[in-house]
ZARO-524581 format. One record per residue: x, y, z of N, C-alpha, C, O in turn; residue number from 0; residue in one letter. Coordinates in steps of 0.001 Angstrom, whole numbers. Atoms other than C-alpha are relative to their C-alpha. Layout:
N
{{X,Y,Z},{X,Y,Z},{X,Y,Z},{X,Y,Z},NUM,'A'}
...
***
This chain:
262
{{620,1198,578},{99571,102716,118453},{730,-1236,514},{1951,-1339,396},0,'X'}
{{-617,1239,-427},{100160,99305,119965},{-931,-1166,-330},{-2099,-974,-667},1,'X'}
{{740,1188,439},{99029,95745,119302},{-1275,-214,813},{-2308,-587,257},2,'X'}
{{1179,223,-839},{96639,95540,122259},{-1137,930,-410},{-2280,494,-539},3,'X'}
{{1000,-961,448},{94811,98710,121196},{-617,-426,-1327},{-1834,-394,-1506},4,'X'}
{{469,373,1325},{94589,97513,117626},{-921,-1214,55},{-1993,-1208,-550},5,'X'}
{{825,1208,-86},{93245,94078,118471},{-1375,313,579},{-2382,-213,104},6,'X'}
{{1272,-367,-614},{90547,95604,120678},{-868,774,-989},{-2069,524,-1092},7,'X'}
{{757,-827,937},{89527,98140,118027},{-531,-791,-1190},{-1605,-492,-1712},8,'X'}
{{368,737,1212},{89384,95601,115201},{-752,-1300,292},{-997,-2094,-617},9,'X'}
{{584,1281,-401},{87684,92801,117159},{-1313,-298,-698},{-1672,-1464,-861},10,'X'}
{{1303,234,632},{84340,93305,115409},{107,-305,-1489},{-904,-581,-2135},11,'X'}
{{-204,289,1416},{85860,92757,111950},{451,-1448,-166},{1188,-1978,665},12,'X'}
{{-301,1425,208},{86165,89259,110507},{1342,-177,-697},{1406,-686,-1816},13,'X'}
{{-1328,120,575},{89904,89384,109902},{470,-1450,56},{130,-2188,980},14,'X'}
{{-512,1361,33},{91673,86175,108924},{1252,-186,832},{1599,-1312,1192},15,'X'}
{{-1227,37,-783},{94828,87034,110846},{486,1422,197},{15,2336,-481},16,'X'}
{{-453,-1352,-316},{96702,90011,112279},{1446,-39,480},{1814,-834,1345},17,'X'}
{{-1374,-164,-449},{100328,91016,112624},{309,1491,105},{41,2262,-816},18,'X'}
{{-364,-1399,-222},{101569,94295,114092},{1494,104,243},{2087,-727,932},19,'X'}
{{-1429,-248,-166},{105096,95688,113920},{210,1453,428},{-321,2378,-186},20,'X'}
{{-402,-1364,-348},{106482,98684,115749},{833,600,-1125},{720,1786,-1433},21,'X'}
{{-812,-432,1138},{108964,98881,112879},{194,-1184,-942},{441,-2307,-503},22,'X'}
{{-305,1014,1002},{109349,96949,109648},{475,699,-1260},{321,1911,-1409},23,'X'}
{{-442,-595,1248},{110845,97466,106235},{-1185,394,-859},{-1346,1564,-1203},24,'X'}
{{1149,-236,866},{107676,97115,104161},{-1119,-946,408},{-915,-2159,472},25,'X'}
{{1135,864,-343},{104248,95845,105186},{-383,-887,-1184},{-836,-2014,-984},26,'X'}
{{320,838,1154},{103718,94609,101618},{942,-1198,-96},{509,-2304,-419},27,'X'}
{{-940,1119,29},{106878,92508,101771},{-376,-1049,1047},{-342,-2249,775},28,'X'}
{{413,932,-1051},{105730,90993,105069},{-1256,-755,-434},{-1345,-1970,-259},29,'X'}
{{1261,619,401},{102242,90342,103667},{185,-972,-1157},{-446,-2028,-1181},30,'X'}
{{-250,907,1125},{103532,88804,100427},{620,-1302,483},{245,-2380,25},31,'X'}
{{-617,1207,-551},{105722,86395,102390},{-1019,-812,783},{-1055,-2038,677},32,'X'}
{{1033,677,-791},{102848,85579,104744},{-1010,-692,-912},{-1460,-1801,-623},33,'X'}
{{956,590,947},{100529,84956,101786},{524,-1304,-575},{-226,-2268,-732},34,'X'}
{{-579,1232,558},{102926,82390,100338},{82,-1110,1049},{205,-2287,710},35,'X'}
{{-54,983,-1084},{102990,80686,103755},{-1395,-476,419},{-1532,-1279,1342},36,'X'}
{{1352,477,-290},{99205,80239,103773},{-854,915,833},{-1797,448,1472},37,'X'}
{{836,-941,-751},{97803,83394,105380},{-1445,-91,-478},{-1701,-271,-1668},38,'X'}
{{1422,85,334},{93996,83344,105499},{-470,1275,-698},{187,2314,-634},39,'X'}
{{637,-1166,610},{91760,85686,103535},{-258,1061,1062},{-627,739,2192},40,'X'}
{{176,-1149,-885},{91518,89155,105120},{1004,2,1158},{684,453,2258},41,'X'}
{{-1079,-136,-981},{94794,88798,107013},{634,1378,-164},{780,1882,-1277},42,'X'}
{{-426,-1398,-25},{96223,92165,107994},{1384,150,610},{1707,-478,1619},43,'X'}
{{-1300,-408,-532},{99727,93573,108503},{-46,1510,216},{-408,2260,-691},44,'X'}
{{-34,-1430,-331},{100080,96957,110245},{1350,319,617},{1891,-477,1385},45,'X'}
{{-1267,-441,-592},{103243,98882,111121},{-119,1443,459},{-747,2266,-206},46,'X'}
{{-62,-1386,-466},{103789,102008,113179},{1058,779,-773},{948,1992,-953},47,'X'}
{{-1083,-632,769},{106953,102705,111185},{449,-933,-1116},{628,-2131,-897},48,'X'}
{{-597,716,1127},{108181,101604,107749},{1317,665,-359},{1393,1887,-482},49,'X'}
{{-1299,-563,342},{111829,102023,106883},{347,-156,-1476},{1220,546,-1985},50,'X'}
{{-265,180,1432},{111766,100774,103287},{-1279,-318,-757},{-1304,-1163,-1652},51,'X'}
{{1257,145,731},{108162,101016,102186},{169,490,-1430},{1080,1260,-1734},52,'X'}
{{-131,-387,1404},{107580,101440,98489},{-1366,270,-600},{-2377,-303,-195},53,'X'}
{{1195,-255,781},{105023,102855,96128},{159,-612,-1374},{965,-1522,-1570},54,'X'}
{{-81,511,1357},{104499,102229,92456},{1324,421,-629},{1924,1421,-236},55,'X'}
{{-1259,-232,716},{107525,102099,90126},{1208,-34,937},{2257,533,631},56,'X'}
{{-1115,140,-923},{109690,101252,93132},{325,1249,788},{1366,1306,1441},57,'X'}
{{-277,-1225,-747},{109415,104744,94623},{-90,-250,1499},{-882,-1071,1960},58,'X'}
{{-3,159,-1460},{110151,105057,98331},{-1272,574,611},{-1783,1604,171},59,'X'}
{{1116,-528,-782},{107263,105468,100747},{352,-225,1464},{73,-1277,2038},60,'X'}
{{-436,115,-1391},{108672,106150,104189},{-1143,337,951},{-1968,1201,654},61,'X'}
{{1034,-224,-1005},{106449,106037,107276},{688,276,1327},{1056,-665,2030},62,'X'}
{{-617,-309,-1292},{107940,107898,110259},{-875,-514,1142},{-2098,-564,1005},63,'X'}
{{788,554,-1109},{106885,106448,113637},{-1039,983,519},{-765,2170,694},64,'X'}
{{1051,-786,-640},{103601,107698,115037},{-674,1040,-855},{-1423,1861,-324},65,'X'}
{{500,-1111,816},{102658,109856,112047},{-948,-399,-1126},{-1674,446,-1649},66,'X'}
{{737,403,1202},{100971,107784,109344},{-659,-1361,220},{-460,-2009,1247},67,'X'}
{{618,1323,-10},{98925,104695,108608},{651,-827,-1095},{665,-429,-2259},68,'X'}
{{-646,890,958},{100761,101825,106931},{-529,-1409,225},{-362,-1977,1304},69,'X'}
{{609,1320,-138},{98992,98543,106286},{16,-741,-1316},{121,-139,-2385},70,'X'}
{{161,858,1170},{98742,95634,103889},{-1043,-1053,336},{-991,-1685,1391},71,'X'}
{{1095,939,-193},{95657,93464,103508},{115,-1116,-1032},{267,-857,-2226},72,'X'}
{{-102,1165,875},{95798,89933,102076},{-1395,-494,-346},{-2205,-764,542},73,'X'}
{{1290,493,476},{92835,88829,99968},{227,-1190,-921},{1156,-1192,-1728},74,'X'}
{{-29,1144,907},{92237,85481,98265},{-1199,118,-945},{-2331,-132,-531},75,'X'}
{{1125,-197,915},{90140,86166,95158},{-783,-1288,-232},{-204,-2359,-415},76,'X'}
{{828,1124,415},{87198,83878,94521},{-48,-14,-1530},{473,911,-2152},77,'X'}
{{-16,70,1477},{86564,82783,90885},{-552,1248,-679},{-14,1689,-1695},78,'X'}
{{558,-1209,604},{84386,85813,90152},{967,1170,123},{1136,1936,-825},79,'X'}
{{-952,-1087,-195},{86943,88216,91636},{1227,-185,-873},{1788,797,-1360},80,'X'}
{{-1135,250,885},{89730,86554,89669},{-306,468,-1414},{575,969,-2113},81,'X'}
{{396,-433,1342},{87788,87291,86498},{57,1524,-121},{276,2064,-1205},82,'X'}
{{-40,-1472,-16},{87686,90969,87523},{1183,471,851},{1067,1417,1630},83,'X'}
{{-1168,-247,-836},{91152,91021,89049},{426,1474,9},{852,1991,1042},84,'X'}
{{-466,-1390,79},{91927,94555,87835},{-785,934,913},{-309,2027,1221},85,'X'}
{{785,-863,-880},{89168,95952,90069},{642,157,1374},{362,1123,2083},86,'X'}
{{-672,-138,-1292},{91347,95295,93117},{836,1276,59},{1075,1814,1140},87,'X'}
{{-804,-1223,18},{93430,98275,92002},{-774,1197,515},{-189,2127,1071},88,'X'}
{{811,-1126,-448},{90533,100579,92784},{-625,-173,1368},{-1197,771,1912},89,'X'}
{{713,287,-1244},{89297,98913,95967},{475,878,1155},{-340,1501,1835},90,'X'}
{{-511,-796,-1115},{91591,100640,98460},{-198,1491,-194},{-580,2196,740},91,'X'}
{{120,-1437,247},{91535,104059,96797},{-1451,462,80},{-1725,1544,599},92,'X'}
{{1415,-370,-82},{87737,104085,96450},{-469,-5,1448},{-1207,888,1864},93,'X'}
{{379,41,-1413},{87314,103036,100088},{474,1259,731},{-278,1847,1508},94,'X'}
{{-526,-1200,-656},{89543,105902,101232},{-752,1258,-415},{-1121,2065,438},95,'X'}
{{684,-1218,444},{87876,108555,99078},{-1399,79,594},{-1873,1164,931},96,'X'}
{{1353,-15,-557},{84472,107517,100356},{-3,390,1470},{-802,1232,1882},97,'X'}
{{42,-317,-1428},{85310,107624,104054},{506,1414,268},{30,2068,1196},98,'X'}
{{-432,-1392,-150},{87197,110910,103684},{-1142,955,-348},{-1440,1881,407},99,'X'}
{{1067,-901,454},{84359,112535,101742},{-1173,9,965},{-1773,1057,1204},100,'X'}
{{1100,71,-967},{81755,111316,104230},{311,759,1279},{-599,1148,2010},101,'X'}
{{-409,-766,-1181},{83749,113051,106962},{278,1464,-342},{910,2178,438},102,'X'}
{{-105,-1405,365},{83667,116359,105107},{1304,405,-650},{1604,1594,-753},103,'X'}
{{-1278,-281,635},{87033,116063,103378},{-40,-547,-1425},{358,-1690,-1651},104,'X'}
{{142,497,1373},{86383,115804,99620},{1327,-544,-530},{2352,137,-494},105,'X'}
{{-1205,671,491},{88875,113373,98118},{-280,-583,-1377},{-1427,-854,-1732},106,'X'}
{{123,545,1346},{89550,112056,94620},{1102,-1021,-250},{2137,-1028,417},107,'X'}
{{-982,1000,405},{91383,109175,92986},{787,518,-1188},{214,832,-2231},108,'X'}
{{-857,-245,1161},{94336,110026,90793},{350,-1377,-554},{1179,-2101,-2},109,'X'}
{{-147,1340,560},{94171,106967,88560},{1478,-323,-233},{2223,553,-671},110,'X'}
{{865,1099,-395},{95230,104320,89000},{-291,-113,1488},{-1315,-693,1848},111,'X'}
{{263,332,-1408},{95521,104397,92783},{641,927,1027},{1095,461,2071},112,'X'}
{{-371,-977,-1016},{96577,107586,94554},{-1256,745,430},{-2214,849,-336},113,'X'}
{{1134,-769,-504},{94190,109612,96705},{451,1443,222},{1432,1709,917},114,'X'}
{{-315,-1424,-76},{94213,113399,96393},{-1008,730,870},{-2201,425,865},115,'X'}
{{844,-931,-739},{92869,116027,98746},{473,1399,-367},{1639,1741,-173},116,'X'}
{{-392,-1330,452},{92828,119552,97401},{1062,-33,-1069},{1891,873,-1155},117,'X'}
{{-970,121,1084},{94844,118357,94426},{1366,-478,424},{2292,-495,-386},118,'X'}
{{-1285,485,-496},{97644,117002,96609},{-143,-1430,534},{-1197,-1809,1044},119,'X'}
{{47,1408,-355},{98506,113396,97375},{33,-197,1518},{943,263,2207},120,'X'}
{{76,293,-1425},{97435,112203,100813},{163,-1479,297},{421,-1862,1438},121,'X'}
{{-92,1443,-216},{97542,108448,100304},{378,-683,-1305},{128,-172,-2396},122,'X'}
{{-368,801,1161},{98898,105796,97983},{-341,-1457,245},{-317,-1934,1380},123,'X'}
{{371,1411,-79},{97870,102234,97236},{882,-784,-953},{1114,-364,-2087},124,'X'}
{{-813,881,834},{100058,99425,95915},{-576,-1410,102},{-487,-2056,1147},125,'X'}
{{564,1349,42},{98327,96198,94874},{994,-932,-699},{1455,-653,-1806},126,'X'}
{{-922,982,554},{100560,93177,94289},{-616,-1383,118},{-1426,-1637,1009},127,'X'}
{{624,1318,69},{99710,89581,93431},{999,-1114,260},{2187,-999,-41},128,'X'}
{{-725,1252,-112},{100915,86128,94372},{-669,-970,-959},{-1857,-1264,-824},129,'X'}
{{565,846,1053},{100443,83813,91390},{239,-1474,291},{1257,-1857,866},130,'X'}
{{-145,1446,-5},{99872,80085,91279},{-322,-469,-1417},{-1488,-603,-1788},131,'X'}
{{196,270,1422},{100404,79097,87653},{-517,1242,-678},{90,2307,-558},132,'X'}
{{565,-1167,678},{98205,81399,85579},{-1164,592,783},{-1924,1396,243},133,'X'}
{{1060,-526,-839},{95826,82125,88488},{582,831,1138},{1651,520,1665},134,'X'}
{{-399,-806,-1147},{96093,84818,91143},{-454,-715,1271},{-1649,-912,1490},135,'X'}
{{321,700,-1240},{96280,83019,94485},{-319,982,1121},{-1202,735,1942},136,'X'}
{{214,-1016,-1028},{96480,86142,96660},{235,1382,-592},{1028,1558,-1518},137,'X'}
{{-241,-1406,307},{96254,89897,96314},{369,700,1299},{-321,554,2308},138,'X'}
{{-397,-811,-1153},{98096,92157,98741},{-237,1461,-360},{347,1985,-1308},139,'X'}
{{287,-1424,218},{96713,95683,98929},{706,788,1085},{298,764,2247},140,'X'}
{{-734,-840,-929},{99206,98007,100567},{-535,1419,-45},{-736,1977,-1124},141,'X'}
{{576,-1347,-82},{97865,101355,101764},{830,839,964},{1095,430,2095},142,'X'}
{{-694,-949,-850},{99789,104309,103119},{-739,1325,16},{-1039,1881,-1041},143,'X'}
{{734,-1264,-137},{98019,107408,104456},{832,967,827},{1271,636,1929},144,'X'}
{{-657,-1062,-764},{99723,110631,105513},{-1022,562,985},{-1956,1257,587},145,'X'}
{{968,-441,-1007},{97911,111336,108775},{421,1334,620},{-330,2307,558},146,'X'}
{{-500,-1236,-601},{100010,113959,110584},{921,728,-974},{1485,100,-1869},147,'X'}
{{-884,-752,904},{101977,116746,108863},{1416,-555,-52},{2080,-460,-1084},148,'X'}
{{-1361,535,-48},{105225,115077,109965},{199,-1187,-935},{1335,-1573,-1210},149,'X'}
{{-118,1140,910},{104450,112168,107629},{238,420,-1437},{575,-415,-2278},150,'X'}
{{-148,-485,1379},{104667,114344,104521},{1475,233,-300},{2129,998,410},151,'X'}
{{-1421,-183,315},{108106,114117,102869},{272,1388,-558},{-653,2049,-1032},152,'X'}
{{-344,-1297,585},{109970,117260,101772},{-350,38,-1488},{-319,-986,-2169},153,'X'}
{{412,-136,1403},{108878,118613,98394},{1089,-462,-957},{789,-882,-2074},154,'X'}
{{-1098,420,871},{112332,117803,96990},{35,-1516,-197},{731,-2011,-1083},155,'X'}
{{-39,1450,66},{111649,114093,97559},{-1252,-618,-611},{-1372,-1842,-663},156,'X'}
{{1241,542,542},{108226,113758,95944},{-148,390,-1465},{389,1403,-1913},157,'X'}
{{242,-254,1413},{107086,113566,92319},{-1327,721,-238},{-1628,1131,-1359},158,'X'}
{{1306,-643,95},{103660,115079,93056},{-253,676,1337},{86,109,2375},159,'X'}
{{230,-699,-1270},{102583,117665,95675},{-736,-879,1008},{-1669,-1596,647},160,'X'}
{{547,883,-1029},{101721,115959,98974},{-566,803,1165},{-221,1967,1368},161,'X'}
{{602,-615,-1176},{99678,116726,102071},{-335,-1101,1002},{-113,-2283,738},162,'X'}
{{480,957,-991},{98328,115065,105209},{-1460,298,294},{-1928,1414,67},163,'X'}
{{1419,-228,-265},{94724,114590,106277},{-201,958,1173},{-1193,1686,1205},164,'X'}
{{116,-963,-1094},{95335,116525,109513},{196,1420,-523},{-501,2341,-99},165,'X'}
{{-236,-1331,568},{96714,119453,107503},{-1220,510,-752},{-1448,1716,-845},166,'X'}
{{1187,-382,779},{93521,119404,105431},{-1253,96,869},{-2341,363,359},167,'X'}
{{1112,-240,-906},{91302,119525,108513},{-678,-1216,580},{-1612,-1070,1368},168,'X'}
{{609,1210,-545},{90452,115886,109277},{846,-517,1157},{1878,-1152,943},169,'X'}
{{-739,416,-1200},{91602,115221,112847},{-547,-1346,466},{-1450,-1399,1301},170,'X'}
{{471,1335,-318},{91117,111486,113106},{1155,-848,518},{2276,-768,15},171,'X'}
{{-991,909,-558},{92977,108921,115188},{324,-1090,-1011},{-550,-1522,-1762},172,'X'}
{{-413,1003,982},{94961,106383,113172},{-752,-1318,160},{-1088,-1969,-830},173,'X'}
{{694,1267,-228},{93253,103411,114790},{-1453,90,-473},{-1979,-853,-1063},174,'X'}
{{1369,-206,493},{89798,104833,114085},{-27,-8,-1526},{-920,-597,-2135},175,'X'}
{{-90,-19,1451},{90838,105495,110503},{204,-1409,-550},{-421,-1783,-1542},176,'X'}
{{-245,1369,444},{92148,101944,110138},{-1278,-826,60},{-1590,-1548,-886},177,'X'}
{{1242,755,-133},{88895,100458,111413},{-988,379,-1095},{-1580,-487,-1740},178,'X'}
{{949,-463,1021},{86787,102611,109093},{410,-459,-1390},{-431,-850,-2199},179,'X'}
{{-494,395,1316},{88992,101806,106115},{-231,-1493,-250},{-723,-1875,-1311},180,'X'}
{{188,1442,169},{88921,98041,106660},{-1478,-341,-146},{-1854,-1174,-971},181,'X'}
{{1429,247,79},{85180,98101,107242},{-538,357,-1382},{-1384,-353,-1928},182,'X'}
{{470,-422,1327},{84662,99974,103974},{523,-938,-1095},{-210,-1263,-2029},183,'X'}
{{-524,966,973},{86955,97638,102013},{-840,-1274,12},{-1180,-1810,-1043},184,'X'}
{{798,1221,-121},{84987,94664,103335},{-1386,192,-610},{-1904,-712,-1266},185,'X'}
{{1350,-234,532},{81647,96263,102406},{0,230,-1506},{-980,-88,-2180},186,'X'}
{{-91,-244,1442},{82828,97287,98922},{368,-1260,-782},{23,-1385,-1957},187,'X'}
{{-535,1158,719},{84415,93955,98057},{-1052,-781,-787},{-765,-1188,-1913},188,'X'}
{{1001,740,783},{81156,92203,97020},{-427,705,-1293},{-1057,91,-2154},189,'X'}
{{370,-744,1203},{80701,94934,94386},{1021,-159,-1132},{770,285,-2253},190,'X'}
{{-1000,192,1041},{83870,93956,92493},{-622,-758,-1176},{-1293,-1774,-998},191,'X'}
{{557,629,1190},{82931,93087,88932},{-1361,521,-390},{-1881,170,-1449},192,'X'}
{{1325,-533,291},{79664,94971,89088},{102,1421,-560},{1058,2144,-281},193,'X'}
{{-9,-1315,649},{78786,98087,87093},{23,1127,1028},{660,2158,808},194,'X'}
{{53,-1083,-985},{78064,100103,90227},{1361,275,626},{1630,1396,1058},195,'X'}
{{-1348,-228,-517},{81645,99579,91423},{774,910,-948},{1409,1871,-514},196,'X'}
{{-677,-845,990},{83042,101029,88191},{-583,1410,16},{157,2387,-91},197,'X'}
{{629,-1324,-18},{80523,103872,88355},{469,815,1195},{747,2008,1066},198,'X'}
{{-470,-711,-1190},{81552,104754,91913},{1465,391,-138},{1862,1490,249},199,'X'}
{{-1423,-270,214},{85238,104509,91009},{166,1163,-983},{964,2073,-757},200,'X'}
{{-79,-1055,1005},{84725,106682,87942},{-441,1342,572},{159,2376,279},201,'X'}
{{504,-1244,-593},{82732,109247,89922},{1039,655,893},{1028,1873,1067},202,'X'}
{{-1000,-529,-923},{85668,109634,92305},{1269,494,-700},{2162,1034,-47},203,'X'}
{{-1242,-323,712},{88266,110272,89571},{316,1492,13},{-567,2328,-178},204,'X'}
{{-501,-1360,176},{90345,113441,89634},{224,268,-1489},{495,-656,-2256},205,'X'}
{{-306,-482,1348},{90763,115439,86399},{-989,-499,-1055},{-660,-522,-2241},206,'X'}
{{1001,394,992},{87568,114148,84764},{-285,1166,-952},{-480,2306,-533},207,'X'}
{{254,-971,1067},{87013,115959,81458},{1052,1102,-48},{824,2169,-618},208,'X'}
{{-1136,-932,50},{90351,117724,81961},{1100,-613,-865},{1127,-1819,-1107},209,'X'}
{{-1129,479,797},{93483,117496,79842},{1098,-517,913},{1518,170,1844},210,'X'}
{{-1062,614,-789},{96106,115152,81272},{1050,-573,-939},{797,-792,-2123},211,'X'}
{{-1049,717,718},{99377,113627,80166},{332,-1262,769},{468,-1243,1992},212,'X'}
{{-261,1299,-610},{100099,109967,80815},{1240,-608,-617},{1367,-689,-1839},213,'X'}
{{-1206,695,440},{103463,108236,80618},{-115,-1462,396},{-464,-1769,1536},214,'X'}
{{-4,1434,-265},{103638,104446,80366},{1426,-504,-103},{2091,-297,-1119},215,'X'}
{{-1339,564,22},{106876,102716,81290},{42,-1198,-945},{-967,-1886,-1105},216,'X'}
{{-94,1111,954},{108161,100143,78759},{-181,-1349,669},{153,-1526,1841},217,'X'}
{{131,1368,-493},{107318,96483,79170},{1373,-645,92},{2347,-128,-454},218,'X'}
{{-1269,712,-160},{110034,94006,80109},{615,-319,-1356},{-63,-829,-2248},219,'X'}
{{-689,270,1258},{112616,93718,77346},{-98,1111,-1012},{510,1036,-2079},220,'X'}
{{148,-1135,906},{111598,97015,75751},{643,1233,608},{914,1282,1807},221,'X'}
{{-600,-1247,-478},{113081,100490,75993},{-865,1173,-406},{-1618,1107,-1378},222,'X'}
{{711,-1223,343},{111625,103967,76011},{-1428,6,495},{-2166,-955,276},223,'X'}
{{1372,-129,-468},{108421,105183,77647},{-854,640,-1086},{-331,1302,-1983},224,'X'}
{{934,-625,929},{105331,106254,75711},{-868,979,774},{-1093,812,1972},225,'X'}
{{849,-979,-678},{103130,109226,76475},{-1214,327,-868},{-1170,260,-2096},226,'X'}
{{1235,-410,667},{99613,110313,75620},{-507,1261,687},{-435,1380,1910},227,'X'}
{{635,-1198,-537},{97966,113697,76068},{-1420,60,-535},{-1643,-87,-1737},228,'X'}
{{1383,-54,439},{94211,114027,75977},{-941,303,1142},{-515,602,2258},229,'X'}
{{1048,-273,-984},{90946,114524,77812},{-397,-1291,699},{-691,-2292,45},230,'X'}
{{350,1177,-775},{90193,112079,80603},{-1525,-171,-15},{-2258,659,523},231,'X'}
{{1434,217,190},{86774,110607,79776},{-622,-916,1049},{-1820,-819,1317},232,'X'}
{{575,914,-976},{86366,107895,82393},{686,-1349,-32},{1848,-1461,-424},233,'X'}
{{-553,1339,-140},{86865,104170,82922},{-717,-1004,-898},{-1906,-873,-1185},234,'X'}
{{572,1157,667},{86325,101014,80928},{-548,-966,1055},{-366,-753,2254},235,'X'}
{{606,962,-925},{84508,98037,82458},{1031,-703,863},{715,-1142,1969},236,'X'}
{{-1048,653,-787},{87835,96567,83613},{797,980,849},{1754,581,1512},237,'X'}
{{-706,-1009,-777},{88959,99836,85231},{1093,725,-746},{1708,1644,-205},238,'X'}
{{-980,-720,821},{91287,100883,82418},{-508,1415,-286},{-1711,1675,-262},239,'X'}
{{335,-1410,193},{91384,104613,81669},{-321,287,-1464},{359,-204,-2365},240,'X'}
{{399,-393,1355},{89630,106085,78625},{406,1453,-221},{7,2349,524},241,'X'}
{{-588,-1305,288},{91426,109054,77076},{-302,401,-1433},{-80,-381,-2357},242,'X'}
{{254,-513,1354},{90367,111178,74099},{1194,841,-436},{1448,1907,125},243,'X'}
{{-1182,-690,501},{93473,112227,72161},{-269,545,-1398},{-1326,306,-1983},244,'X'}
{{149,-566,1342},{94022,114066,68903},{-153,-1085,-1053},{-721,-833,-2115},245,'X'}
{{79,1095,974},{94285,110686,67148},{-1146,-964,294},{-1277,-1989,-375},246,'X'}
{{1139,852,-312},{91169,109188,68749},{22,-466,1449},{836,-7,2251},247,'X'}
{{113,520,-1356},{90182,107293,71873},{1123,-988,277},{1348,-1921,-494},248,'X'}
{{-1054,915,-442},{93059,105603,73698},{-429,-646,1315},{-938,31,2208},249,'X'}
{{283,724,-1243},{92553,102936,76369},{1333,-267,692},{2199,-951,147},250,'X'}
{{-1256,112,-745},{95298,103101,79005},{-154,-1117,1029},{-941,-1015,1970},251,'X'}
{{73,1140,-903},{95835,99785,80736},{864,228,1239},{1713,1118,1268},252,'X'}
{{-784,-84,-1223},{97249,99278,84212},{1458,-356,-299},{1759,-1060,-1263},253,'X'}
{{-1420,245,154},{101004,99174,84595},{748,1098,730},{209,1736,1634},254,'X'}
{{-794,-1070,-605},{103783,101557,85534},{-358,1306,-700},{227,1669,-1721},255,'X'}
{{609,-1168,620},{101836,104727,84795},{265,1239,848},{229,1184,2077},256,'X'}
{{-26,-1307,-650},{102391,108382,85623},{-1035,897,-665},{-1067,1009,-1890},257,'X'}
{{1036,-875,533},{99483,110788,85220},{144,1377,615},{281,1516,1830},258,'X'}
{{-109,-1380,-471},{99704,114562,85459},{-994,891,-759},{-1212,701,-1955},259,'X'}
{{844,-972,719},{97272,117385,84675},{854,907,-844},{2004,1180,-499},260,'X'}
{{-731,-910,897},{98317,119670,81844},{-441,1429,318},{36,2376,-308},261,'X'}
***
């Protein structure tokens, strides 16, 4: 993967800007800094190797050179998208599940934003915001996809079983995958805030109508995590998770969440 190849492949997409790194610490860190410097909507950061990438809850997400897809996309929400800001959490994961499934590789979303193939994690999404007062000025959607088997970390280093798309039978070039993913994100974006977006996101959920356990990390200034066990029923209009527990329906909001099947 090199910059010339990437620019040629992505030329038909209306990107606002493009930066490629043979190696960087974290594409999200680069994109967040770029966003504060005035990066245009749909500006893209891609790296062949990440040395200090991160997932949710600060977990490491390493990207060995030549083995995975690591990117961050900068979006500037319009007023309608700002009103439905939480939908950005599902944008990257839904785009991935759709393009994988269309290529014969059934994929599901482990809420809020991991992508599973055969019950194992093949991709992760980390959405972060740049705020201006009480408004979101930019959203950075970081996406990491395990493409080759060499991108999958040892089982001792992961909190959930992992796999790669090549191991599961999808032999796709990283540049082709990047183009398809960006194209799908762009086509899905106008659906944010609409019922059909939530319906598609809900349809892609893993563990629907199954028993799961969810741990929520404490808010700032608080101690101790909380957990809920119940049947996963679906999504609320804002993308929050609906869970039927022994004490009634619980609505699980976004945050530092861990979800596991029971």
